[in-house]
N, C-alpha and C positions, 0 to 999 in steps of 0.2 A: 800465430798468436802474437799480438803486439807485446812489446817488452813491458809496457805499463800493466797490461793484463796479467802477464806472467808474474810480475813482482807482487801484485796485489793477491793473486791466487796463492802463490807459494807462501807469502807472508801470512795470509789468513789461516793456512794450515798450521804454520808454525806457532802463531799467537795463541792457539788453543792449548798448547802443551805447557807443562810446568816441570820440565826436567831438572834434576838436581844432582849433578855428578859429585859435587862436594859442597859442603855447607860452610861458608865463612862465619867467623864469629859475629854476633849481633851486639852492637854497642848502643846504649841509651845516649842520645845526643841532646835531649832536652826534655824537661818536665814542667808541667804547670802545677803549682801547689798553692792553694789558697783555702779558704774556709770550706768551700764546697768540693775541693779536690785534694784530699789528704792521701798521701802515699799508701798504696795497698799491695803493690807488687813490683819489686826491683826499683823502687823510687817513683813508680808511675801510679797515677790515680786511675785504676782500672775498674770499670763497672760494666755490668751487662747492658747490651744494646749499643755500646760504642761502636764506631765504624773504624776499620783499619784500611787506609789507602796506601797502596804500594806502587813502586816504580820498578818495572822489570829491567834487568840489565841487557835483555835481548834486543836485536835489531828491530823486532816488531814494535817496540815502544815508540819508534819514530813514525810508524804508520798510525798508531793511535793519536799522535799529535795532529795528523793531517785530516782525519775524518770529520771532526766537528768543525763548524764554521768558526767558532770561537776557540781560543787556546785554553786548554785545561792541563794542569799537571796531573801526574799519576795515571796508571794504566789499569788498575784493578781495585775493587772495593769488596770488603768482607765485613762480617759482624762478629763481635765478641759476646760470648756467653760465659759468665763466671760460674763454675760448677765445683762445689766443695772447696771453695777458696782459690781455685786455679782458673786462669783465663784460657778458654778454648776459642778458636776461630773457625767459623763456619763460612764456607764460600762454595760457589759452583763454578767449575772450570772444565775444560775439555782437553782431549789429546788426539793425536792423529792415529788412525788405524788404517794401515796401508794394505792389509791383506784380509780378505780379498778386496781389491781396489774397486770401488763403486764408481759408476759413470758420473754421477753428479758430484762435483768436487767437494762441497761442504758436507755431503753424506759420509765422507771419510773422517769426519771429526765427531767424536762422541765423548761424553763425559758425565759427571755426576756431582753431587755435593760431597764436600770433604769436611772433616772435623780434625783440627790439629792444634797442638799447643802453640801459644802465641809466638814464642821465640823460634820454634820449629817452622812455623808458617812464614815468619819474616825473613829467615836466614837466606833463602835463595834469591831474595830481592835486593835491589840496589839501595832502596830507601823506603821507609814507611813512616806515616804519621797517623796518630790516633785522634779521633774527634768525638765529642759528645753528640748524641742524636739531636736533631732539630727541636726547637721549642714545641712543646705540646705532645711530643712522642714519649711514651712510657718505655724506658729501656728494658724493663723486664718482659714486656709484651713483645718488643722487637726480638729479643733473644728467644722467647717462646715460639715465635713465628718461624725463625730459621731452624730451630730444633725440630719443629713439626715437619718442615719440608725435608729435612735430613732423614727423619724417620720414614717419611713417605717414599724416599728413594727418588726424588725428583731428578730428572735428567738435564744435561746441559743443552741449551738451544744454540746450535751451531749457525743458525740463520739470524740470530739477534733480532727476533721479532717481538717487540714489546707488547703487541696487541694480542698475542696468543700465549697464555700463561700455563699451558700444558707442559712446556719446558721453559727453563729460565737461563738467563745469562747474569753475570755478576751484578751489574747496576740495576737490572730489573728486580732481582731478589731484594736488594737493599731498599729500593723504592717501595716495593710492595710491603716489606716488613715495617717501614716507617709509617706508611699510610694506615696499615692495620692496627698500629699502636697509637693512633690519634694524631699523628704528625701530618705535615702538609703533603699534598699530592705532588709528586715529582714526575714529570713527563718528558719524553724525548724533545729535543730541540732541533733546529735546522742543521743539516750536515753541510760540509764544504761543497760549494757549487763548482769547484775546479773540475774540468772535464775528465781528467784522468781518474779522479776519485769517484765521480759519478759513474763513469763507465765500468770501473772495477766493481763497485757495489752492485750494479745491475747484473753484471755477468756472473757474480757469485750467488745471486739470489737473495742478497741482503736487502731489506727494505730501503730503497733509495730516498734521499731527501731528509732523513732524520737520524739522530744519534743520541744516545744517553751515556755520555762519558763519565767515567768514575770520578773525575775531578769535580763534578757537580756537587759532591757530598762534602767537599772541603770548605771550611768556613773558619777564618782565623779567630773569630770570636768563640768558637767551640773547640779550639785546639787543646789537646791534653798532653801529648808527648810525641817524641820522635825517636826512631831507631834506624840503624842501618850501617852501611859501609863507608859513608862520607865521614870526614873528621868532625864536621860541624854542620849545623842547620844552614849557616851562611853559604857553605860550599854546596850543599844540596840545592838551595834555592837559586844560586848562581847558575848551576847546571840547568834547572828548570827554565830560568830566564833565557838561556841560550836556545832551548827548544822553543820557547815563545818567539824568539827572534826568527828562527827557521820558519815557524808558522806564519809570521808576519810577511816574510819574504816569499812565501809560497803563493804567488799570485796566479791568476787564471791561465797564464801561459806556461806554468811550470808543470813538470811531470815527475812522478815518483822516482823514476830512474835517476833524477838529479841528486837524490839523497841516498838511494839504495843501489846495490849491485847484486847480481846473481851469477854464480859460477856454473860450470857445465853439469854439476851434480844437483843443481837446484838449491844450493845453499845461499841464503839471503844474508847480506852483510851491509853495514853502514859504510858509505864511501869514506876513505881515509881522511879527506879534508873536513868532512862533517864531524866524524868522531873526534878528530883533533880539536876542532872548535869547541865542542861541548866539554871535552876534557880540560882544555885550558880555562874555560869559564869557571869550572869548579875550583880552580886554584887562584882566581883573581885576587882573593883577599888573604892568601896565605901570609902569615907573619904580621898581619895588620893588628896593632895593639888595640884598636877600637873598631872591629869589623861590624858592618851593617847587619841589622836584624832583617829577617824576611819581611818584605814590604817596604823597606827603605829604598827610595828612588836611586840611591847610589849604585845599587846592584844593576838595575836596568840600564843606567847610563854607562857603566863600565862594560857591560856585555854588548851594548850597541856599538861602542867604540871598537871593541875586539872584533865584532862582525864586520865593521867597515874596513878594518885593517886586513881581515882575512878574505873578504869577498867583494869589497868595494862599497862605496856609499850607497845608501838606500833612503828614499824620502821619509822624513819623520812626519807621520800623519797627525800626531798629537804628542803632548808630553809623555815621556816614558812611563808606562803604567806600573802599578804594584804587581809583583810576581805571584800574588796569592790568588788561587782559585779561578783566574781568568775572568774576573768580573769587573 
C-alpha cells in the first residue's frame, strides 16, 4: 500500500471519531450584539436554526483542508435548537468500530445523530463560531428538521455520499435542513484534483471529484459569536490563515505525507514543522495593542511572511485574500 493511501485511509477512520478524554474550559471570544441580536445565553444571541462550525484539534483537520479545491476553515457543522430556553446542538458524526474488523475499510466507521448542550458540544474542539442561517431559511424549521432526523435515528454516512440521503454526514444534514426551511440549495463543489487526494478518495469509496466542506456555511455577514481555546478571534483566524497557506502550497506535485506522518501503530500525526508553523501563526499578534480583526489583510500578509521564513518563498498568485470562508 502506498504511503499516501495509508495516510488517507487511517485518517479517514480517525476523522469520524469524537473522542474526549478531558474537556477544557470554553471561553466566549466574541459576540455580535445589535437590534436583531440581543444576548440570550452567556452573552451570545442564540436562536434556533443557527449553525455551529467547529475546528477539530486532531491531525485529521489537516486532511479536511486538502480535500476541497478551495480552502475553507472549520471541519464540522451542526445545528442549534433552543429548547426550554437552553441551546442544544444536533449533529451527525461517526466513530471507528474495529471489532469485528470488516473488509471494506469505511464499513468500520459507524455513527448516528447526537444531541448535546452547546458548551458540552464545543468543549472538545479547538474553536467554534456560530452563524445565523442563510437569508430565507426559517430557523425554527431548520431546528425542527434536525430534531426529526434525530428522532428517526438517522445513521452517519461513512462514504460521504451527498446523493443518497438514507444516511447523512454533517454538512449534508445542514444543507438539507436549510433547504427544507426555505433557504438556498447548497450542493457539493469540486474537490482537490491533486493526484494523491483523488487516489485516496477513490480507494476509500468516497465519491471522487466533489466535496461539501463545513466551511461553506460560514459567512461573516451572518456571524453571531465565537467560542473556544484560542485567546482571541485574531489568534484563531491567524491559525486558519496558516492552514490556508498550506492549502495554497499544496500543488499538484505534493503528497499528503508531506504534511502528515504515521507511526508503526497506525497513529496519524501532523509533521512537527507543520504544527510548529500553524502554532506560531496563532501567536503572530500577541501583545499587539491594535490587533487586526478577521478579514484584515494584515493577517494574510503576516502569515505568508511566516511561511516564507519557514518553508521558503512561494509565488504570490494574487493579493493576499481575506481569511474568512474561503470565498
